[in-house]
C-alpha positions in Angstrom: 71.8 116.5 -39.1 69.9 119.8 -39.4 68.3 120.9 -42.6 71.2 123.1 -43.6 73.7 120.3 -43.3 71.4 118.0 -45.2 71.4 120.3 -48.2 75.2 120.8 -47.9 75.6 117.0 -47.9 73.4 116.7 -51.0 75.4 119.3 -52.9 78.7 117.9 -51.7 77.7 114.4 -52.9 76.7 115.9 -56.2 80.1 117.5 -56.7 81.7 114.2 -55.6 79.6 112.2 -58.1 80.4 114.6 -60.9 84.2 114.3 -60.3 84.0 110.5 -60.5 84.8 109.4 -64.1 82.5 106.4 -63.5 79.5 108.8 -63.5 80.0 109.9 -67.1 82.4 112.8 -67.7 84.7 110.6 -69.7 81.9 109.9 -72.1 81.4 113.6 -72.5 85.1 114.0 -73.3 85.0 111.1 -75.7 82.0 112.7 -77.6 83.8 116.0 -77.8 87.0 114.5 -79.1 85.2 112.4 -81.8 83.0 115.3 -82.9 86.0 117.7 -82.8 83.9 120.4 -81.1 83.7 121.6 -77.5 80.0 121.9 -77.8 79.6 118.1 -78.0 81.1 117.9 -74.5 78.4 120.1 -73.0 75.6 118.5 -75.0 76.6 115.1 -73.6 76.3 116.3 -70.1 72.5 116.7 -70.2 71.6 113.1 -71.0 74.3 112.0 -68.5 72.6 114.3 -65.9 69.2 113.1 -66.8 70.1 109.5 -66.3 71.7 110.4 -63.0 68.6 112.3 -61.9 66.4 109.3 -62.7 68.7 107.0 -60.7 68.6 109.2 -57.7 64.8 109.6 -57.9 64.4 105.9 -58.2 65.9 105.6 -54.7 64.9 108.7 -52.9 61.2 108.8 -53.9 60.4 105.3 -52.5 62.4 106.2 -49.4 60.2 109.3 -49.0 57.1 107.2 -49.2 58.4 104.7 -46.7 59.5 107.4 -44.4 55.8 108.5 -44.1 54.6 105.0 -43.7 57.0 103.8 -41.1 56.5 105.0 -37.5 60.2 105.4 -36.7 62.9 107.1 -38.8 65.5 105.0 -37.2 64.4 101.9 -39.1 65.1 103.5 -42.5 68.3 105.2 -41.1 69.7 101.8 -40.0 68.7 100.1 -43.2 70.3 102.8 -45.4 73.5 102.7 -43.3 73.8 98.9 -43.6 73.1 99.0 -47.3 75.8 101.6 -47.9 78.4 99.8 -45.8 77.5 96.5 -47.5 77.6 98.0 -51.0 80.9 99.7 -50.2 82.4 96.4 -49.1 81.1 94.7 -52.2 82.7 97.4 -54.4 86.0 96.9 -52.6 85.8 93.2 -53.3 84.6 93.4 -56.9 85.6 96.7 -58.5 84.4 97.2 -62.0 85.0 99.9 -64.6 84.5 100.4 -68.3 87.3 99.1 -70.6 86.5 101.2 -73.6 84.8 104.5 -74.5 82.8 105.3 -77.6 80.6 108.0 -78.9 77.1 107.3 -77.6 73.8 108.9 -78.6 71.7 110.8 -76.1 69.1 108.1 -75.4 71.7 105.4 -74.8 73.8 107.8 -72.8 70.9 108.5 -70.5 70.2 104.8 -70.0 73.9 104.2 -69.4 74.1 107.0 -66.9 71.0 105.6 -65.1 72.4 102.1 -65.0 75.9 103.2 -63.9 74.7 105.4 -61.1 72.4 102.6 -59.9 75.2 100.0 -60.1 77.5 102.3 -58.1 74.9 102.8 -55.4 75.0 106.5 -55.9 71.4 107.0 -54.8 71.9 105.2 -51.5 74.4 107.9 -50.6 71.7 110.5 -50.6 69.4 108.6 -48.2 71.0 109.7 -44.9 70.9 113.4 -46.0 67.3 113.1 -47.0 66.4 111.4 -43.7 68.3 114.1 -41.9 66.3 116.7 -43.7 63.0 115.1 -42.7 64.1 114.7 -39.0 65.1 118.4 -38.9 61.7 119.3 -40.3 59.8 117.4 -37.7 61.6 119.1 -34.9 61.9 122.7 -36.3 59.6 125.5 -35.3 59.3 126.4 -39.0 58.6 122.9 -40.1 55.7 124.0 -42.2 58.0 126.1 -44.3 60.3 123.1 -45.2 59.5 120.8 -48.2 58.5 117.4 -47.0 58.0 113.9 -48.3 58.2 113.3 -52.1 58.5 117.1 -52.8 61.6 117.3 -50.6 63.0 114.1 -52.3 62.5 115.6 -55.8 64.0 118.9 -54.8 67.0 117.3 -53.2 67.5 115.1 -56.3 67.3 118.2 -58.6 69.8 120.2 -56.5 72.2 117.2 -56.2 72.1 116.5 -60.0 72.7 120.2 -60.8 75.9 120.1 -58.6 76.9 116.8 -60.3 76.5 118.3 -63.8 78.5 121.4 -62.9 81.4 119.3 -61.5 81.3 116.8 -64.4 81.2 119.6 -66.9 84.1 121.4 -65.4 86.3 118.3 -65.3 85.2 117.2 -68.8 86.0 120.6 -70.3 89.4 120.8 -68.7 90.3 117.3 -69.9 89.0 118.0 -73.4 90.6 121.4 -73.7 94.0 120.7 -72.0 94.6 117.0 -71.7 92.6 115.2 -74.4 93.8 111.9 -75.7 96.9 112.0 -73.4 94.6 111.1 -70.5 92.3 108.7 -72.4 95.1 106.8 -73.9 97.3 106.6 -70.8 95.2 104.9 -68.1 91.7 104.8 -66.6 91.5 107.1 -63.7 90.3 104.4 -61.4 88.4 105.8 -58.5 86.5 102.6 -57.7 88.3 102.1 -54.4 87.8 105.7 -53.4 84.1 105.4 -54.2 83.8 102.2 -52.2 85.5 103.8 -49.2 83.2 106.8 -49.5 80.1 104.5 -49.4 81.4 102.9 -46.2 82.2 106.3 -44.6 78.7 107.7 -45.4 77.1 104.5 -44.1 79.2 104.6 -40.9 78.2 108.3 -40.4 74.6 107.4 -40.9 74.9 104.9 -38.0 76.1 107.5 -35.5 74.2 110.7 -36.6 
């Protein structure tokens, strides 16, 4: 994976995470409906995004430090791939999703978002892209111009989270504006199995890239 594709992967995963209702956009819709104002939808996205960013950083920053300490990138690449595949199989075996929604304050919403992203293994999905970025930097003529280590991890987390907020915000606004309680009262949009399959696919790709 070259540097360009690593960033494309980080942004694409951000959009995918934002579209997943398990990452928080349903809470944004719920807050908007209970407040009766569209602004409450957008305000809820920032603590959701903050929690997601912290969850991504909690995975990627340690990986960046390990990447500098270990002599071979292949060790981390293999470990990340096996973790992704194992976590995906676990999610297929034991899917979980919230049974109720409520209006939640910003601090609790940030904590909830952090815990949910961590429980879904969302940060693990970024590891192959980050390792691909580092591998490209080591072998590029312009390596000195590329961010490296912790700086690259922080930048990738920020770009990823921004893409996640944009996708989640778009979906939340469309649901709030045009679907509303019809969606929330009908059925949970269960993407747990899709998420589990995505984890396994990303892990499998990390084994062969």
